[in-house]
N, C-alpha and C positions, 0 to 999 in steps of 0.2 A: 279326300285324303286327309288324314288326321295329322296333328302336329308331330306325333311320334313316328310318322312314316316318311317324312320328307328328307331325311338324311341319307347321304350316300353310304353304301355298305363299306365296312372295313375301318370305319373311324371309331375312336374310343368313345367312352361314355358321356363326355361333356355335352356335345350338341344334342344328343338324344334326350338327355335328362332335361334340357332346357324347355322342351315342349310339353312336359308332363302336366303342368298346371293349366294348359290351354291358352290359346291366343287371346280370347276375350278377357280372361282373367288378367293377363299381362297388360293388355291395353287399359283396362279399368284401373289397375294398380298404378300404371304410369300417369293416367289422366288425373287421378286423385292426388298423387304426389305433386304434379305440376300445378294444380289448383292451389294447394297449400303453399307452394313456393311463391306463387304470384301474390297471395295474401300477405306473406311475410315480407316480400319486397315492398309492397305498399305500406306495411307497417314501418319498415325502416325509413322510407323516404317521406312519409307523410305524418304518421301518428307519433313518431318519436320526436319530431320537431318541437311540439309544445313542451314536452318534458325537458328537452335541452334548454329551451328559452327560460324555463323556470329557474335554472341554475346559471345560465350563461347570458351574456349580452349578445346583441345581434352581431357584433364584430367577431366574437369568439365562435358563434354559430357559423358565420361565413367561412371562418378558418377551417372548421370541421367539414363543411360541405366541400371545400377545396381538397382536403385530405381524402375524403370519401371518393371524389371524382378521380383523383390520382390513382387510388387503389383500384378503382373499376377499370381504368385504362390499362392496367398491367395485363389484362386478359389477352391483349394483342400479342403478347410474347409467345402465345401458343402457335402463332403463325400457320394455322391450318393443319398442324400435325395431328390433332385429335381426329379430324375427319379423314385424313390420310390413313391413320391407323385403323379406324373403323372399316374403311373399304378393304384394307388388307386382311383384317380379321374375317370379314365376310367372304373374301375370296378363298380363304383356307377351308371353308365349309364344304367345298367340293373336292378336297384333297383326301387322300387315304389317311395320312397322319395329321388330322386337323389339330388335335391338341398339342402335338409336338411342335408343329410349325408356329402355332399361335404363341406358345411359351417362348420359343426362340426369338420371334419378332418382338414380343412384349419386352423381353429382357434387354434387347438392343435399343428399342425405343425409350425405355426407362432411363438408360444411360444418356441418351440425347437430352431428355428432359432435365436430368440432373446437371448436365453440362450447361444448359440454358440458365438454370438457377444460379450456378456458380458464376458464370461469366457476367450475366446481367446484374447479379447482386453486387459484384465488385464495381461494375460501371455505375450503378446507382449510388453506391457509397462514395465513389470518387466524385461524381457530379454534384452530390449534395455538399461535399467539402469545397469544391471549386466554385459552385454557383449556389449559395445558400437559398433554399426555397423561400424563406421569410423575406429576403431582400427582393427576389424576383417577383413574388406575388403580392408584396406589399403588406406583410404581416410582421413588421419590425417589432411591434409592441408585445409580441408573444414569444418569450424566450425558449419555450419547448417546441416551437413549431417545426424547426428543422429536424430535430430528433423524432418527432411524431411522424413527419413525412417519410423519413427513412424507415421507421418501423412499419408504417402502413404499406409502402411499396414493396420493400423486401419481404415482409411477412406474407403479403398476398402472393408474391412470386414463389415463396417456399411451398405454397399450397398448389402450385400449378401442376406438378406431376399427377395429382389426383385426376386430372382430365383423362389421362391414359386409362386408368382403371374404370372411370365412368364410361368411356368409349367401349371398352371390352364388355362391360355389363350390358350395354345396349345390345351388342351382338349376341350375347349368351342368354337373352331373355330375362335379364335382371335390371332392366331400366329403372323400374320403380324403386328398387333397393338403393341405388345410388342417389336418386333424388330425395328419397325419404331420409337418408343419412345426412345429406346436405341440409335438409329442412331442420333436422335436429340441431345441426351446427348453427344455422341462422338464428334459430330461436334462442339457443344458449348465448349466442353472441349478443343478441339484443338485450337479454337479461343482464349480461355482463356489462354492457354499455351503461345501462341505468344504474347498476351498482357502482361502477367506476365514477360516473359523474356525481352521484350523490355522496360518495365517500371521499374521493380525491378532488374532483372538480377540474382536473387538468386535461388538456387535449391529449397529452401523452398517455395518460391512464386509459382514456376511452379508446384510443388507437390500439393499445396493447390488448384491451379486452376484446376488441373486434377481431384482430388478426390471430390471436392465440387460439381461439376456437377453430378458425379456419385451418390452422396448421395441425391441430390435433385431429381434425376431421380427415385431413390428407394422410396423416400417419396411420389412422385407424384403417382407412381403405387399403393403403399400400402394404403396410406391414402385417396387418391382422386379418382383415375381412377378405381381401382378394385371395390370398393363399388358402384360406379356409373354405371359401365358396367354390374356388376353382383350383383344386389341389395340384393339377398338372403344371401350374406356374412355378412350382418348386423345382422342376426338372432342370431348368437352364439358369439357375442362379449363378453358376460359375462359368457361364458362357463367355467366350472371348469378346473383348470390347469391339464395337463396330469401327471400321476404318473411316478415315476422314472423307474419303470419296463416297462411301456408302451413306454416311451421315448427310453430306452435302446433297446427295441425290434425294434423300427424303425431304429436305427442305424444298428442293425444286419440284418434286411431285406434289407437295402440299401447297405450293404457291397458288394454284387456281382456287382452292378452297379458301385460302387466306384472303384473296382479292374479293371473292364473292361475299364473304361474311363481313369484311371490312366495309364493303359498299353498303350492306344493310345497316351497319353501325353509323356510317356517314349520313345515310338518308334519314336516320332516326334523330340525329343531332344537328346536322348542317342547316336544315330549314329555319330553326330558331335563330341561329347566328346570322343567316342571310337576312331574315326579316328585321332583326335588330339593327343590322348595318344599313339597310336600304329604306326603312320606314321611319320617318321622323316622329310620328304620333306614338307616344309611349303607351297610351291606352290601347291602341290597336295592337301593339306588340304583346302587351299583357293578355289581351283577348285571344290572340293567336296561340300564345303559349298554353292557355287554359283549355282551349278547344282541341289543340293538338294532343293534349294528354289523353283525352277520351278516345281519339282515333288510334293513338298508339296502343291503348289498352285493348281495343278490338283486334288489332293486328297481333298483339302479344298473345291473346287468348287463342287465336287461330294457330299461331306457331306452336303453342304448348299442346294443342290438340293433335297436330300433325307429327310432332317428334316421336311419340311412341309408335305411331303407324309407320313412320319412316324406317324405324329399326326393323319392323316386321317385313316391310317391303324389301329392304336390303337383304334380309335372309332369303326370301323367295327368289330375288334376282340372282343371288350368289349360287343357289343350287339349281337354277333353271326351271323352277316350278311356275310356268307361265299362267296356268289356270288359276291358281290361288293369287298370284301377283295381280292379274287383271281384276279379279273379283274384289280384292282388298283395296286396290287403288281406286276403282270405281266407287265402291261404297264409302271409302274414306273421303274421297273428293266431294261426294254428295253430302256427307255428314258435316264436314267443315264448312261447306257453303251454306247449309241449312242453319248451322249454329251462328255463323256470322250474320246471316240475314235476319235471324230471330233477335239477336242482340241489337242490331241497328234498328229493326222495326220497333223495339221497345224503347230505344233511346230517343228517336226522332220526335214523337209526339209530346214527350214530357221533358225534353231537354231545356226548354226555356224556363220552366218552373224550377228545375234543379239548378240551373245556372244562376238564377236570381237568388236562390237560397244559399248557394255555395259562395257567391261573391258578395252577399248582403246588399245586392243591388248597386254596388259601386262601379261595376264594369258592365256596359251594355252587351247584350247577346247579338251576334251576327248570324242570322238564320241561314243566309246563303252560304256562308263559310262552313257552318255546321253540316248542312246537307251535303255539300260537296265532299268534305272529308269523310263523313260517315258512309255515304253511298260508295265512295271510292274504296273504302276499307272492305265493304261487302263484295264489291265486284272483283277485288284482287284476291279474295279468299281461295279460290281454286288454284291460283298461281303459287300460293304458299305450299300447297300439297305437292306441286311439281318441283318447287325449289328444294324442299326437304328430301324428296325422293332422289333428285339429282345429286344431292350431297351424299346419299347413302348408296349410290350405284356407280360411283367413280366417273361421273361425267364432268370432269374438270374443265375440258375445253369449252363445252357448252356453257358452263357457269361463268367462265371468264368473259366470253363474248357477250353473253346476255347482261350480266351485272355491270360490265364495263360500259356497254352502250346505255344502260339505264342511268348510270351516274352521269355520263356525258349529256344525255338528253335532259336530265333534271337540271343540271347546271346551266345549260343553254336556255331552257324554258324559264328558269328562275331569273336569269339576267334580263330576259325580254319582258317578263310579265310582272315581277314584283315592283319595279319602279312605276308601272302604270296602274296596277290593280291592288297593290299592297299585299296583305296577307292572303287575299283571295287568289292572287297570282301564284303564291307559293303552293296553295292547295291544288290549284290546277296543274302546276308543274309536277307535284307528287303523283297525282292520279294519272295524268297523261303519260308520265314515264313508266308507271306500272303497266298501263294498258298497252303501250307501244312495245315494250320489251319483255317484261316478265310474263304478261298474259299473251301478247302477240307472237312472241318467239319461243320462250322457254316452255310455257305450258302447252302450246300447240305441238312442239317437237316431242315433248315427253309423252303426251297423250297419243300422238301418232305412232310412236315406237312401242307403246305399252298396250293400248287398247285395240280391240278388233274393230270397233265402230266409234272412232273418236268424234265424228260429226254428230251422231245421235246422242252421244254422251254430253257433248257441249250443249245441245238443245235442251236436254233434261236439266242441266245445271242452270241454264237461263230460266227455264220454267219454274224450277224450285225457288230460285232467287226472287223472281217477280211475284210469285204467289205468296211467299212468306212475307216479303217486305210490304207489299201493298195491303195484304190482309192484316198484318200486325200494326202497320201505320194507321190504316183506316180505323181499326178497333180502338187504338189509342186516341185518335182525334175525336171519335164518338164519345169515349169516356171523358175526355178533357172538356168537351162542350157541355156535357150534362152534369158534371160533378159540381155541386155548390161549394162555397167556402173559399178560403184563401190560405196561403202559408204552408207550413210543413205538414199539417194534418191533411190538407187536401192532396198534397203531393204523394204522401204515403198511401192514402186511400186509392188514388188513381193507379199507382203502381200495383197495389195489392189486387185490385179488381182485374187489371190487365193480366197479371200472372195467373190468377185463378181461372179466367176464361181460357187463356192459352193452354194451361195444363189440362183443362177439361177437353178441349179440342184435340189435344195430342194424346190423351189417355188410351185410345184404341191401340197405339203402338206398343203398349205394355203387353198386349196379347201376342203370343208367339206366332199364331197363324197369320194375323194381320201384318206383323213385322216381316214375316217370311215373304208374303206377297209383295210388300213394298220393296224389299231387297231384290227379289226376283225380277221386278220391273225395271231395275236400273241396268241399262245396257253396258256391257263390259267387253 
């Protein structure tokens, strides 16, 4: 069945047009956009720091990092509404008047988003006046800090309604367009920050440069691009405002998605705080923070791989196309597992060399901690496929139960293990909570409900994981043992040889016949 044949009859042209370019094209477009977005995020958080230090002192840089963190936290104001809207948009695909119902729901949800912006904007302004951030956070010596904090938080809040457009683009096969637009905004924002710091040198100027591009990006999507890409949105511009009861109901229905994704956010940040509070050795804390970065990177890559697939799975789930749903889920699960295993297999043998170069030998590497976190990231990869699909198939109750149990398990294990084992205890708590809940409950339930042969598929995932990691790890150890020299040149030569050998071994997959046989062998 082709992309142009999956829509129910009687619907208008929007959904049918979205499949014209083909599923594979949409996935590749989404993956490439996500890859660029990850690189831009690394540039913002890592590469811009030396440029800031060229113009600022460490105290002023600390103030900027506090502003950036505050702006990043504003995303919680979405409260799960984006995923709630995505699931409603997907459910309309099986309706006769898909475009009409989508436009009506979009208009009402946009009014809710605008209400959030107004209410929270007023609260932020009032709280800044009552509790000056400079006094609370200890930046008294910086007169523009309070104003910069207000600009950063309210400016980021003003861009929040773009989440609704991005969610609709996911459903209508335009996932890559939304991410590429955001990438352009991120790039322009980074250029603006450099210009602002070089020209004005103040925190306020850099904050304005950062948020102004985000606001322009949101206005571009909402006012220009969305009505142009999806003309049916113009139909309900004069629709009646949603009632208070209906609006409150949307927050209630979005609550499970909010809890699930807030748990992901907590698990990404809470371990660093817990280790800092419970471990007295500051070198061990720094060691944990650095090793945790690479594990978070592997998890982030897996999430970015699964997001475009999740949008396609949500489409198949909404229209009841079980054949394509099973095939895409099975192939996507194997793909994300293989990619995670390949990344981990390449990191493990060369990590010690990289860590020594990265830290200039000032912080010792903990091999046990590294292996625990990286292997845990690879093992959890299939569960991320299940997590994203659950978000796109309206399984709120399952998400709340699973992610709530995961957070509780992590906190209990952390309290028991970190005082005894230090950072290794935190790593075990993260991996164990993933295995017990997200893998042991969420993944198994999703696979049992989705696939015809979940046990066979699980065995295939395990075989793929073991084969790739052992093969790649062994290859890396052999290269590491035979490569002469030291320092950066040796490290780069090791990585280059490993990549060349792996690429040569994987090259048969470029042939359509071989690739077709591999895909056919995946049980779904």
